[in-house]
All heavy atoms as TSV, in Angstrom:
chain	resi	resn	atom	element	x	y	z
A	1	MET	N	N	129.581	81.724	-15.505
A	1	MET	CA	C	130.480	81.874	-14.386
A	1	MET	C	C	129.881	81.290	-13.100
A	1	MET	O	O	130.608	80.910	-12.227
A	1	MET	CB	C	130.824	83.344	-14.148
A	1	MET	CG	C	131.680	83.998	-15.230
A	1	MET	SD	S	133.372	83.483	-15.180
A	1	MET	CE	C	134.120	84.785	-14.270
A	2	ASP	N	N	128.550	81.251	-13.025
A	2	ASP	CA	C	127.909	80.769	-11.809
A	2	ASP	C	C	128.075	79.273	-11.608
A	2	ASP	O	O	128.024	78.796	-10.488
A	2	ASP	CB	C	126.418	81.116	-11.816
A	2	ASP	CG	C	126.193	82.610	-11.710
A	2	ASP	OD1	O	127.081	83.304	-11.182
A	2	ASP	OD2	O	125.129	83.072	-12.149
A	3	ASN	N	N	128.285	78.528	-12.702
A	3	ASN	CA	C	128.388	77.078	-12.575
A	3	ASN	C	C	129.819	76.601	-12.393
A	3	ASN	O	O	130.086	75.415	-12.503
A	3	ASN	CB	C	127.736	76.394	-13.779
A	3	ASN	CG	C	128.379	76.808	-15.098
A	3	ASN	OD1	O	129.238	77.675	-15.117
A	3	ASN	ND2	N	127.957	76.198	-16.172
A	4	MET	N	N	130.741	77.505	-12.089
A	4	MET	CA	C	132.141	77.114	-11.847
A	4	MET	C	C	132.282	76.469	-10.475
A	4	MET	O	O	131.640	76.896	-9.516
A	4	MET	CB	C	133.061	78.341	-11.880
A	4	MET	CG	C	133.517	78.743	-13.238
A	4	MET	SD	S	134.924	79.847	-13.135
A	4	MET	CE	C	134.123	81.404	-13.037
A	5	SER	N	N	133.142	75.472	-10.413
A	5	SER	CA	C	133.414	74.853	-9.121
A	5	SER	C	C	134.239	75.824	-8.273
A	5	SER	O	O	134.932	76.689	-8.805
A	5	SER	CB	C	134.189	73.550	-9.320
A	5	SER	OG	O	135.510	73.822	-9.735
A	6	PRO	N	N	134.163	75.683	-6.960
A	6	PRO	CA	C	134.974	76.558	-6.094
A	6	PRO	C	C	136.470	76.430	-6.397
A	6	PRO	O	O	137.208	77.412	-6.340
A	6	PRO	CB	C	134.658	76.059	-4.686
A	6	PRO	CG	C	133.335	75.383	-4.803
A	6	PRO	CD	C	133.279	74.823	-6.193
A	7	ARG	N	N	136.901	75.222	-6.746
A	7	ARG	CA	C	138.308	75.004	-7.060
A	7	ARG	C	C	138.718	75.773	-8.320
A	7	ARG	O	O	139.777	76.398	-8.356
A	7	ARG	CB	C	138.556	73.506	-7.231
A	7	ARG	CG	C	139.997	73.145	-7.402
A	7	ARG	CD	C	140.148	71.649	-7.392
A	7	ARG	NE	N	141.501	71.259	-7.674
A	7	ARG	CZ	C	141.895	70.038	-7.859
A	7	ARG	NH1	N	141.040	69.053	-7.775
A	7	ARG	NH2	N	143.148	69.761	-8.119
A	8	LEU	N	N	137.881	75.744	-9.343
A	8	LEU	CA	C	138.165	76.482	-10.574
A	8	LEU	C	C	138.125	77.980	-10.319
A	8	LEU	O	O	138.979	78.719	-10.795
A	8	LEU	CB	C	137.173	76.102	-11.674
A	8	LEU	CG	C	137.344	76.827	-13.015
A	8	LEU	CD1	C	138.735	76.593	-13.580
A	8	LEU	CD2	C	136.280	76.376	-14.001
A	9	ARG	N	N	137.160	78.435	-9.567
A	9	ARG	CA	C	137.053	79.856	-9.250
A	9	ARG	C	C	138.316	80.331	-8.515
A	9	ARG	O	O	138.856	81.390	-8.831
A	9	ARG	CB	C	135.804	80.125	-8.415
A	9	ARG	CG	C	135.523	81.604	-8.215
A	9	ARG	CD	C	134.178	81.871	-7.561
A	9	ARG	NE	N	133.111	81.535	-8.500
A	9	ARG	CZ	C	132.157	80.653	-8.249
A	9	ARG	NH1	N	132.104	80.014	-7.116
A	9	ARG	NH2	N	131.219	80.406	-9.141
A	10	ALA	N	N	138.804	79.549	-7.564
A	10	ALA	CA	C	140.016	79.903	-6.833
A	10	ALA	C	C	141.233	79.921	-7.755
A	10	ALA	O	O	142.083	80.803	-7.668
A	10	ALA	CB	C	140.244	78.933	-5.678
A	11	PHE	N	N	141.299	78.953	-8.675
A	11	PHE	CA	C	142.430	78.872	-9.604
A	11	PHE	C	C	142.452	80.087	-10.520
A	11	PHE	O	O	143.513	80.652	-10.790
A	11	PHE	CB	C	142.334	77.592	-10.433
A	11	PHE	CG	C	143.472	77.396	-11.388
A	11	PHE	CD1	C	144.690	76.909	-10.937
A	11	PHE	CD2	C	143.340	77.705	-12.727
A	11	PHE	CE1	C	145.751	76.732	-11.809
A	11	PHE	CE2	C	144.390	77.534	-13.610
A	11	PHE	CZ	C	145.604	77.044	-13.148
A	12	LEU	N	N	141.282	80.497	-10.995
A	12	LEU	CA	C	141.204	81.607	-11.943
A	12	LEU	C	C	141.273	82.977	-11.283
A	12	LEU	O	O	141.428	83.981	-11.969
A	12	LEU	CB	C	139.914	81.495	-12.760
A	12	LEU	CG	C	139.807	80.284	-13.671
A	12	LEU	CD1	C	138.430	80.236	-14.318
A	12	LEU	CD2	C	140.897	80.293	-14.724
A	13	SER	N	N	141.181	83.032	-9.976
A	13	SER	CA	C	141.138	84.317	-9.276
A	13	SER	C	C	142.479	85.034	-9.234
A	13	SER	O	O	142.535	86.202	-8.898
A	13	SER	CB	C	140.619	84.125	-7.850
A	13	SER	OG	O	141.576	83.428	-7.078
A	14	GLU	N	N	143.544	84.342	-9.577
A	14	GLU	CA	C	144.874	84.958	-9.553
A	14	GLU	C	C	145.712	84.402	-10.702
A	14	GLU	O	O	145.361	83.380	-11.284
A	14	GLU	CB	C	145.551	84.700	-8.210
A	14	GLU	CG	C	145.657	83.248	-7.845
A	14	GLU	CD	C	146.136	83.025	-6.424
A	14	GLU	OE1	O	145.672	83.734	-5.513
A	14	GLU	OE2	O	146.963	82.129	-6.236
A	15	PRO	N	N	146.812	85.079	-11.030
A	15	PRO	CA	C	147.659	84.600	-12.136
A	15	PRO	C	C	148.159	83.178	-11.898
A	15	PRO	O	O	148.324	82.733	-10.757
A	15	PRO	CB	C	148.828	85.584	-12.146
A	15	PRO	CG	C	148.317	86.806	-11.472
A	15	PRO	CD	C	147.308	86.323	-10.465
A	16	ILE	N	N	148.427	82.473	-12.991
A	16	ILE	CA	C	148.856	81.074	-12.918
A	16	ILE	C	C	150.190	80.941	-12.174
A	16	ILE	O	O	150.384	80.005	-11.423
A	16	ILE	CB	C	148.889	80.440	-14.325
A	16	ILE	CG1	C	148.936	78.922	-14.241
A	16	ILE	CG2	C	150.029	80.970	-15.142
A	16	ILE	CD1	C	148.692	78.233	-15.566
A	17	GLY	N	N	151.102	81.874	-12.396
A	17	GLY	CA	C	152.367	81.909	-11.675
A	17	GLY	C	C	153.035	80.558	-11.543
A	17	GLY	O	O	153.243	79.854	-12.519
A	18	GLU	N	N	153.343	80.179	-10.332
A	18	GLU	CA	C	154.053	78.937	-10.033
A	18	GLU	C	C	153.142	77.889	-9.379
A	18	GLU	O	O	153.610	77.056	-8.608
A	18	GLU	CB	C	155.239	79.224	-9.105
A	18	GLU	CG	C	156.337	80.053	-9.730
A	18	GLU	CD	C	157.117	79.288	-10.799
A	18	GLU	OE1	O	157.379	78.092	-10.611
A	18	GLU	OE2	O	157.430	79.901	-11.823
A	19	LYS	N	N	151.862	77.918	-9.697
A	19	LYS	CA	C	150.929	76.964	-9.084
A	19	LYS	C	C	151.276	75.540	-9.486
A	19	LYS	O	O	151.621	75.260	-10.630
A	19	LYS	CB	C	149.495	77.263	-9.516
A	19	LYS	CG	C	148.949	78.547	-8.952
A	19	LYS	CD	C	147.540	78.770	-9.403
A	19	LYS	CE	C	147.041	80.103	-8.882
A	19	LYS	NZ	N	145.747	80.444	-9.472
A	20	ASP	N	N	151.174	74.654	-8.523
A	20	ASP	CA	C	151.402	73.233	-8.788
A	20	ASP	C	C	150.291	72.690	-9.674
A	20	ASP	O	O	149.169	73.196	-9.681
A	20	ASP	CB	C	151.440	72.435	-7.484
A	20	ASP	CG	C	152.683	72.730	-6.661
A	20	ASP	OD1	O	153.714	73.093	-7.251
A	20	ASP	OD2	O	152.608	72.595	-5.436
A	21	VAL	N	N	150.603	71.630	-10.392
A	21	VAL	CA	C	149.632	71.008	-11.297
A	21	VAL	C	C	148.406	70.501	-10.531
A	21	VAL	O	O	147.315	70.439	-11.072
A	21	VAL	CB	C	150.315	69.907	-12.133
A	21	VAL	CG1	C	150.600	68.684	-11.304
A	21	VAL	CG2	C	149.498	69.549	-13.344
A	22	ALA	N	N	148.570	70.193	-9.268
A	22	ALA	CA	C	147.454	69.703	-8.456
A	22	ALA	C	C	146.376	70.766	-8.264
A	22	ALA	O	O	145.243	70.436	-7.917
A	22	ALA	CB	C	147.966	69.225	-7.104
A	23	TRP	N	N	146.675	72.034	-8.488
A	23	TRP	CA	C	145.703	73.118	-8.368
A	23	TRP	C	C	144.720	73.147	-9.527
A	23	TRP	O	O	143.668	73.765	-9.433
A	23	TRP	CB	C	146.421	74.468	-8.320
A	23	TRP	CG	C	146.838	74.891	-6.961
A	23	TRP	CD1	C	147.899	74.419	-6.252
A	23	TRP	CD2	C	146.203	75.868	-6.151
A	23	TRP	NE1	N	147.962	75.056	-5.051
A	23	TRP	CE2	C	146.933	75.952	-4.964
A	23	TRP	CE3	C	145.096	76.680	-6.323
A	23	TRP	CZ2	C	146.579	76.820	-3.944
A	23	TRP	CZ3	C	144.750	77.551	-5.311
A	23	TRP	CH2	C	145.481	77.613	-4.134
A	24	VAL	N	N	145.067	72.501	-10.641
A	24	VAL	CA	C	144.227	72.557	-11.838
A	24	VAL	C	C	142.937	71.787	-11.587
A	24	VAL	O	O	142.968	70.629	-11.161
A	24	VAL	CB	C	144.981	71.993	-13.063
A	24	VAL	CG1	C	144.098	71.999	-14.299
A	24	VAL	CG2	C	146.264	72.772	-13.305
A	25	ASP	N	N	141.811	72.439	-11.866
A	25	ASP	CA	C	140.507	71.809	-11.682
A	25	ASP	C	C	140.395	70.598	-12.598
A	25	ASP	O	O	140.754	70.658	-13.774
A	25	ASP	CB	C	139.394	72.812	-12.009
A	25	ASP	CG	C	138.035	72.351	-11.543
A	25	ASP	OD1	O	137.957	71.740	-10.465
A	25	ASP	OD2	O	137.058	72.612	-12.260
A	26	GLY	N	N	139.947	69.485	-12.065
A	26	GLY	CA	C	139.798	68.263	-12.856
A	26	GLY	C	C	140.980	67.323	-12.740
A	26	GLY	O	O	140.926	66.200	-13.231
A	27	ILE	N	N	142.047	67.761	-12.092
A	27	ILE	CA	C	143.231	66.919	-11.905
A	27	ILE	C	C	143.146	66.293	-10.511
A	27	ILE	O	O	143.211	66.994	-9.501
A	27	ILE	CB	C	144.540	67.730	-12.047
A	27	ILE	CG1	C	144.626	68.397	-13.421
A	27	ILE	CG2	C	145.747	66.852	-11.775
A	27	ILE	CD1	C	144.745	67.440	-14.584
A	28	SER	N	N	142.975	65.000	-10.479
A	28	SER	CA	C	142.895	64.294	-9.192
A	28	SER	C	C	144.282	64.185	-8.576
A	28	SER	O	O	145.295	64.431	-9.229
A	28	SER	CB	C	142.312	62.899	-9.399
A	28	SER	OG	O	143.229	62.101	-10.136
A	29	ARG	N	N	144.321	63.784	-7.323
A	29	ARG	CA	C	145.597	63.619	-6.621
A	29	ARG	C	C	146.476	62.584	-7.331
A	29	ARG	O	O	147.667	62.791	-7.536
A	29	ARG	CB	C	145.319	63.196	-5.182
A	29	ARG	CG	C	146.539	62.916	-4.358
A	29	ARG	CD	C	146.141	62.543	-2.932
A	29	ARG	NE	N	147.121	61.734	-2.266
A	29	ARG	CZ	C	148.168	62.215	-1.604
A	29	ARG	NH1	N	148.359	63.500	-1.547
A	29	ARG	NH2	N	149.021	61.409	-1.021
A	30	GLU	N	N	145.875	61.466	-7.735
A	30	GLU	CA	C	146.624	60.401	-8.400
A	30	GLU	C	C	147.170	60.873	-9.748
A	30	GLU	O	O	148.327	60.601	-10.094
A	30	GLU	CB	C	145.744	59.168	-8.614
A	30	GLU	CG	C	145.294	58.487	-7.331
A	30	GLU	CD	C	144.113	59.201	-6.657
A	30	GLU	OE1	O	143.378	59.948	-7.341
A	30	GLU	OE2	O	143.940	59.026	-5.450
A	31	LEU	N	N	146.343	61.585	-10.507
A	31	LEU	CA	C	146.788	62.099	-11.798
A	31	LEU	C	C	147.889	63.135	-11.605
A	31	LEU	O	O	148.860	63.156	-12.357
A	31	LEU	CB	C	145.614	62.695	-12.576
A	31	LEU	CG	C	145.930	63.256	-13.961
A	31	LEU	CD1	C	146.636	62.229	-14.841
A	31	LEU	CD2	C	144.654	63.743	-14.628
A	32	ALA	N	N	147.761	63.978	-10.595
A	32	ALA	CA	C	148.794	64.979	-10.309
A	32	ALA	C	C	150.125	64.295	-10.005
A	32	ALA	O	O	151.178	64.726	-10.493
A	32	ALA	CB	C	148.372	65.867	-9.145
A	33	ILE	N	N	150.087	63.220	-9.245
A	33	ILE	CA	C	151.318	62.478	-8.923
A	33	ILE	C	C	151.930	61.913	-10.198
A	33	ILE	O	O	153.146	62.017	-10.413
A	33	ILE	CB	C	151.031	61.366	-7.888
A	33	ILE	CG1	C	150.687	61.996	-6.539
A	33	ILE	CG2	C	152.207	60.405	-7.768
A	33	ILE	CD1	C	150.125	61.020	-5.521
A	34	ASN	N	N	151.099	61.333	-11.064
A	34	ASN	CA	C	151.600	60.794	-12.335
A	34	ASN	C	C	152.204	61.890	-13.206
A	34	ASN	O	O	153.251	61.694	-13.830
A	34	ASN	CB	C	150.486	60.084	-13.101
A	34	ASN	CG	C	150.081	58.779	-12.472
A	34	ASN	OD1	O	150.820	58.196	-11.687
A	34	ASN	ND2	N	148.892	58.315	-12.804
A	35	LEU	N	N	151.545	63.042	-13.263
A	35	LEU	CA	C	152.054	64.145	-14.075
A	35	LEU	C	C	153.383	64.658	-13.533
A	35	LEU	O	O	154.316	64.929	-14.299
A	35	LEU	CB	C	151.027	65.282	-14.130
A	35	LEU	CG	C	149.800	65.009	-14.991
A	35	LEU	CD1	C	148.720	66.053	-14.722
A	35	LEU	CD2	C	150.161	64.974	-16.463
A	36	VAL	N	N	153.489	64.791	-12.222
A	36	VAL	CA	C	154.730	65.279	-11.611
A	36	VAL	C	C	155.882	64.317	-11.900
A	36	VAL	O	O	156.989	64.754	-12.225
A	36	VAL	CB	C	154.546	65.498	-10.095
A	36	VAL	CG1	C	155.873	65.725	-9.392
A	36	VAL	CG2	C	153.616	66.685	-9.848
A	37	THR	N	N	155.624	63.022	-11.836
A	37	THR	CA	C	156.697	62.055	-12.106
A	37	THR	C	C	157.159	62.116	-13.562
A	37	THR	O	O	158.285	61.730	-13.863
A	37	THR	CB	C	156.278	60.611	-11.771
A	37	THR	OG1	O	155.146	60.257	-12.550
A	37	THR	CG2	C	155.982	60.450	-10.292
A	38	LYS	N	N	156.294	62.634	-14.447
A	38	LYS	CA	C	156.652	62.755	-15.858
A	38	LYS	C	C	157.156	64.154	-16.207
A	38	LYS	O	O	157.353	64.464	-17.374
A	38	LYS	CB	C	155.458	62.382	-16.725
A	38	LYS	CG	C	155.140	60.908	-16.592
A	38	LYS	CD	C	153.984	60.493	-17.430
A	38	LYS	CE	C	153.856	58.985	-17.271
A	38	LYS	NZ	N	152.551	58.499	-17.375
A	39	GLY	N	N	157.345	65.014	-15.188
A	39	GLY	CA	C	157.919	66.333	-15.416
A	39	GLY	C	C	156.921	67.456	-15.564
A	39	GLY	O	O	157.309	68.596	-15.797
A	40	PHE	N	N	155.646	67.171	-15.432
A	40	PHE	CA	C	154.609	68.192	-15.539
A	40	PHE	C	C	154.212	68.644	-14.138
A	40	PHE	O	O	153.121	68.368	-13.668
A	40	PHE	CB	C	153.398	67.652	-16.313
A	40	PHE	CG	C	153.701	67.321	-17.736
A	40	PHE	CD1	C	154.178	66.064	-18.086
A	40	PHE	CD2	C	153.538	68.265	-18.724
A	40	PHE	CE1	C	154.479	65.751	-19.400
A	40	PHE	CE2	C	153.835	67.973	-20.047
A	40	PHE	CZ	C	154.303	66.712	-20.384
A	41	ASN	N	N	155.115	69.349	-13.464
A	41	ASN	CA	C	154.909	69.688	-12.062
A	41	ASN	C	C	154.199	71.013	-11.838
A	41	ASN	O	O	153.690	71.257	-10.760
A	41	ASN	CB	C	156.236	69.683	-11.315
A	41	ASN	CG	C	157.223	70.671	-11.902
A	41	ASN	OD1	O	157.141	71.033	-13.064
A	41	ASN	ND2	N	158.168	71.100	-11.091
A	42	LYS	N	N	154.147	71.865	-12.836
A	42	LYS	CA	C	153.508	73.171	-12.695
A	42	LYS	C	C	152.341	73.298	-13.666
A	42	LYS	O	O	152.337	72.704	-14.750
A	42	LYS	CB	C	154.513	74.304	-12.969
A	42	LYS	CG	C	155.703	74.311	-12.030
A	42	LYS	CD	C	155.276	74.685	-10.632
A	42	LYS	CE	C	156.472	74.734	-9.705
A	42	LYS	NZ	N	156.121	75.065	-8.360
A	43	ALA	N	N	151.368	74.107	-13.284
A	43	ALA	CA	C	150.184	74.310	-14.127
A	43	ALA	C	C	150.565	74.909	-15.470
A	43	ALA	O	O	150.007	74.544	-16.499
A	43	ALA	CB	C	149.177	75.200	-13.398
A	44	TYR	N	N	151.559	75.802	-15.481
A	44	TYR	CA	C	151.948	76.414	-16.747
A	44	TYR	C	C	152.605	75.409	-17.690
A	44	TYR	O	O	152.505	75.543	-18.911
A	44	TYR	CB	C	152.835	77.644	-16.541
A	44	TYR	CG	C	154.217	77.380	-16.012
A	44	TYR	CD1	C	155.256	77.019	-16.866
A	44	TYR	CD2	C	154.504	77.510	-14.658
A	44	TYR	CE1	C	156.529	76.785	-16.380
A	44	TYR	CE2	C	155.773	77.288	-14.168
A	44	TYR	CZ	C	156.781	76.926	-15.034
A	44	TYR	OH	O	158.035	76.695	-14.543
A	45	VAL	N	N	153.237	74.371	-17.165
A	45	VAL	CA	C	153.827	73.324	-18.001
A	45	VAL	C	C	152.707	72.516	-18.659
A	45	VAL	O	O	152.774	72.180	-19.841
A	45	VAL	CB	C	154.764	72.422	-17.175
A	45	VAL	CG1	C	155.325	71.302	-18.023
A	45	VAL	CG2	C	155.897	73.239	-16.550
A	46	LEU	N	N	151.667	72.234	-17.894
A	46	LEU	CA	C	150.505	71.518	-18.430
A	46	LEU	C	C	149.804	72.370	-19.498
A	46	LEU	O	O	149.418	71.861	-20.547
A	46	LEU	CB	C	149.541	71.164	-17.300
A	46	LEU	CG	C	148.436	70.181	-17.621
A	46	LEU	CD1	C	149.003	68.833	-18.060
A	46	LEU	CD2	C	147.532	70.004	-16.416
A	47	LEU	N	N	149.684	73.659	-19.237
A	47	LEU	CA	C	149.110	74.576	-20.227
A	47	LEU	C	C	149.952	74.579	-21.502
A	47	LEU	O	O	149.413	74.567	-22.607
A	47	LEU	CB	C	149.011	75.986	-19.650
A	47	LEU	CG	C	148.568	77.080	-20.613
A	47	LEU	CD1	C	147.173	76.810	-21.153
A	47	LEU	CD2	C	148.636	78.441	-19.947
A	48	GLY	N	N	151.271	74.557	-21.341
A	48	GLY	CA	C	152.159	74.506	-22.499
A	48	GLY	C	C	151.921	73.267	-23.346
A	48	GLY	O	O	151.931	73.336	-24.578
A	49	GLN	N	N	151.693	72.139	-22.705
A	49	GLN	CA	C	151.398	70.898	-23.436
A	49	GLN	C	C	150.106	71.043	-24.228
A	49	GLN	O	O	150.022	70.626	-25.379
A	49	GLN	CB	C	151.305	69.715	-22.468
A	49	GLN	CG	C	151.043	68.391	-23.134
A	49	GLN	CD	C	152.182	67.939	-24.032
A	49	GLN	OE1	O	153.337	68.242	-23.800
A	49	GLN	NE2	N	151.846	67.214	-25.077
A	50	PHE	N	N	149.108	71.656	-23.611
A	50	PHE	CA	C	147.834	71.899	-24.295
A	50	PHE	C	C	148.049	72.790	-25.520
A	50	PHE	O	O	147.496	72.534	-26.590
A	50	PHE	CB	C	146.840	72.538	-23.319
A	50	PHE	CG	C	145.513	72.901	-23.928
A	50	PHE	CD1	C	144.638	71.920	-24.355
A	50	PHE	CD2	C	145.135	74.225	-24.054
A	50	PHE	CE1	C	143.404	72.250	-24.908
A	50	PHE	CE2	C	143.911	74.559	-24.604
A	50	PHE	CZ	C	143.050	73.566	-25.030
A	51	LEU	N	N	148.870	73.811	-25.370
A	51	LEU	CA	C	149.144	74.709	-26.494
A	51	LEU	C	C	149.937	73.998	-27.590
A	51	LEU	O	O	149.709	74.252	-28.782
A	51	LEU	CB	C	149.879	75.954	-26.006
A	51	LEU	CG	C	149.084	76.858	-25.059
A	51	LEU	CD1	C	149.965	77.987	-24.541
A	51	LEU	CD2	C	147.835	77.392	-25.718
A	52	LEU	N	N	150.864	73.113	-27.206
A	52	LEU	CA	C	151.611	72.345	-28.197
A	52	LEU	C	C	150.691	71.450	-29.021
A	52	LEU	O	O	151.007	71.105	-30.164
A	52	LEU	CB	C	152.685	71.492	-27.525
A	52	LEU	CG	C	153.925	72.242	-27.051
A	52	LEU	CD1	C	154.815	71.315	-26.225
A	52	LEU	CD2	C	154.688	72.817	-28.216
A	53	MET	N	N	149.573	71.076	-28.431
A	53	MET	CA	C	148.592	70.249	-29.137
A	53	MET	C	C	147.594	71.118	-29.899
A	53	MET	O	O	146.511	70.659	-30.257
A	53	MET	CB	C	147.876	69.331	-28.144
A	53	MET	CG	C	148.792	68.334	-27.524
A	53	MET	SD	S	147.921	67.313	-26.336
A	53	MET	CE	C	149.047	65.949	-26.211
A	54	HIS	N	N	147.956	72.383	-30.122
A	54	HIS	CA	C	147.142	73.334	-30.887
A	54	HIS	C	C	145.750	73.518	-30.294
A	54	HIS	O	O	144.769	73.642	-31.024
A	54	HIS	CB	C	147.061	72.931	-32.359
A	54	HIS	CG	C	148.401	72.784	-32.987
A	54	HIS	ND1	N	149.153	73.854	-33.376
A	54	HIS	CD2	C	149.139	71.688	-33.264
A	54	HIS	CE1	C	150.297	73.438	-33.883
A	54	HIS	NE2	N	150.321	72.112	-33.820
A	55	LYS	N	N	145.673	73.479	-28.970
A	55	LYS	CA	C	144.425	73.679	-28.222
A	55	LYS	C	C	143.329	72.700	-28.621
A	55	LYS	O	O	142.143	72.999	-28.538
A	55	LYS	CB	C	143.946	75.129	-28.342
A	55	LYS	CG	C	144.936	76.128	-27.784
A	55	LYS	CD	C	144.348	77.507	-27.666
A	55	LYS	CE	C	144.480	78.251	-28.958
A	55	LYS	NZ	N	144.009	79.641	-28.849
A	56	ASN	N	N	143.736	71.510	-29.039
A	56	ASN	CA	C	142.790	70.458	-29.415
A	56	ASN	C	C	142.361	69.736	-28.135
A	56	ASN	O	O	143.109	68.906	-27.600
A	56	ASN	CB	C	143.457	69.496	-30.400
A	56	ASN	CG	C	142.523	68.422	-30.891
A	56	ASN	OD1	O	141.687	67.925	-30.159
A	56	ASN	ND2	N	142.693	68.044	-32.148
A	57	GLU	N	N	141.165	70.032	-27.650
A	57	GLU	CA	C	140.697	69.494	-26.372
A	57	GLU	C	C	140.611	67.977	-26.369
A	57	GLU	O	O	141.014	67.326	-25.390
A	57	GLU	CB	C	139.342	70.091	-26.007
A	57	GLU	CG	C	139.409	71.544	-25.626
A	57	GLU	CD	C	138.047	72.087	-25.221
A	57	GLU	OE1	O	137.305	71.383	-24.520
A	57	GLU	OE2	O	137.753	73.228	-25.618
A	58	ALA	N	N	140.090	67.391	-27.438
A	58	ALA	CA	C	139.937	65.931	-27.495
A	58	ALA	C	C	141.303	65.247	-27.444
A	58	ALA	O	O	141.486	64.267	-26.712
A	58	ALA	CB	C	139.184	65.523	-28.759
A	59	GLU	N	N	142.252	65.759	-28.190
A	59	GLU	CA	C	143.604	65.183	-28.198
A	59	GLU	C	C	144.261	65.330	-26.827
A	59	GLU	O	O	144.885	64.398	-26.319
A	59	GLU	CB	C	144.457	65.867	-29.266
A	59	GLU	CG	C	145.851	65.305	-29.383
A	59	GLU	CD	C	146.690	66.022	-30.429
A	59	GLU	OE1	O	146.161	66.845	-31.193
A	59	GLU	OE2	O	147.904	65.744	-30.466
A	60	PHE	N	N	144.088	66.492	-26.207
A	60	PHE	CA	C	144.663	66.732	-24.883
A	60	PHE	C	C	144.046	65.804	-23.848
A	60	PHE	O	O	144.753	65.242	-23.014
A	60	PHE	CB	C	144.463	68.199	-24.477
A	60	PHE	CG	C	145.075	68.548	-23.162
A	60	PHE	CD1	C	146.454	68.630	-23.021
A	60	PHE	CD2	C	144.283	68.790	-22.053
A	60	PHE	CE1	C	147.021	68.958	-21.796
A	60	PHE	CE2	C	144.840	69.113	-20.830
A	60	PHE	CZ	C	146.217	69.202	-20.702
A	61	GLN	N	N	142.746	65.609	-23.916
A	61	GLN	CA	C	142.082	64.708	-22.972
A	61	GLN	C	C	142.576	63.279	-23.140
A	61	GLN	O	O	142.809	62.577	-22.144
A	61	GLN	CB	C	140.563	64.793	-23.139
A	61	GLN	CG	C	139.988	66.070	-22.632
A	61	GLN	CD	C	138.523	66.236	-22.973
A	61	GLN	OE1	O	137.934	65.440	-23.686
A	61	GLN	NE2	N	137.915	67.298	-22.452
A	62	ARG	N	N	142.745	62.839	-24.393
A	62	ARG	CA	C	143.291	61.492	-24.622
A	62	ARG	C	C	144.706	61.380	-24.066
A	62	ARG	O	O	145.068	60.393	-23.432
A	62	ARG	CB	C	143.296	61.165	-26.109
A	62	ARG	CG	C	141.955	60.731	-26.653
A	62	ARG	CD	C	142.048	60.150	-28.052
A	62	ARG	NE	N	142.648	61.064	-29.027
A	62	ARG	CZ	C	141.976	61.991	-29.704
A	62	ARG	NH1	N	140.671	62.129	-29.511
A	62	ARG	NH2	N	142.594	62.764	-30.570
A	63	TRP	N	N	145.522	62.417	-24.281
A	63	TRP	CA	C	146.901	62.422	-23.795
A	63	TRP	C	C	146.938	62.350	-22.269
A	63	TRP	O	O	147.707	61.571	-21.708
A	63	TRP	CB	C	147.623	63.684	-24.294
A	63	TRP	CG	C	148.977	63.838	-23.702
A	63	TRP	CD1	C	150.131	63.259	-24.112
A	63	TRP	CD2	C	149.321	64.628	-22.563
A	63	TRP	NE1	N	151.164	63.639	-23.305
A	63	TRP	CE2	C	150.694	64.486	-22.346
A	63	TRP	CE3	C	148.586	65.459	-21.707
A	63	TRP	CZ2	C	151.361	65.123	-21.314
A	63	TRP	CZ3	C	149.250	66.092	-20.677
A	63	TRP	CH2	C	150.615	65.927	-20.491
A	64	ILE	N	N	146.127	63.146	-21.626
A	64	ILE	CA	C	146.180	63.216	-20.155
A	64	ILE	C	C	145.667	61.931	-19.522
A	64	ILE	O	O	146.143	61.529	-18.466
A	64	ILE	CB	C	145.452	64.463	-19.627
A	64	ILE	CG1	C	146.033	64.870	-18.288
A	64	ILE	CG2	C	143.971	64.263	-19.524
A	64	ILE	CD1	C	145.751	66.274	-17.896
A	65	ILE	N	N	144.717	61.266	-20.174
A	65	ILE	CA	C	144.202	60.000	-19.642
A	65	ILE	C	C	145.254	58.902	-19.773
A	65	ILE	O	O	145.404	58.069	-18.882
A	65	ILE	CB	C	142.893	59.612	-20.357
A	65	ILE	CG1	C	141.781	60.556	-19.919
A	65	ILE	CG2	C	142.519	58.171	-20.073
A	65	ILE	CD1	C	140.515	60.437	-20.737
A	66	CYS	N	N	145.965	58.911	-20.866
A	66	CYS	CA	C	147.006	57.888	-21.084
A	66	CYS	C	C	148.252	58.238	-20.323
A	66	CYS	O	O	149.028	57.448	-19.957
A	66	CYS	CB	C	147.322	57.751	-22.562
A	66	CYS	SG	S	145.926	57.149	-23.525
């Protein structure tokens, strides 16, 4: 827990609720804009995509980069 970034700590400190995708740690401003234009405007929508990929981190990382 000590090696968490301040951004991640802030994100995890409260329920996901209606947080914008830009709040997700590791999502740059440019990537957030690309995700929003493709309909992934909320953090919970992005989480849903991860779950649809059966929590496969490598597959999710490839998807998000492309």
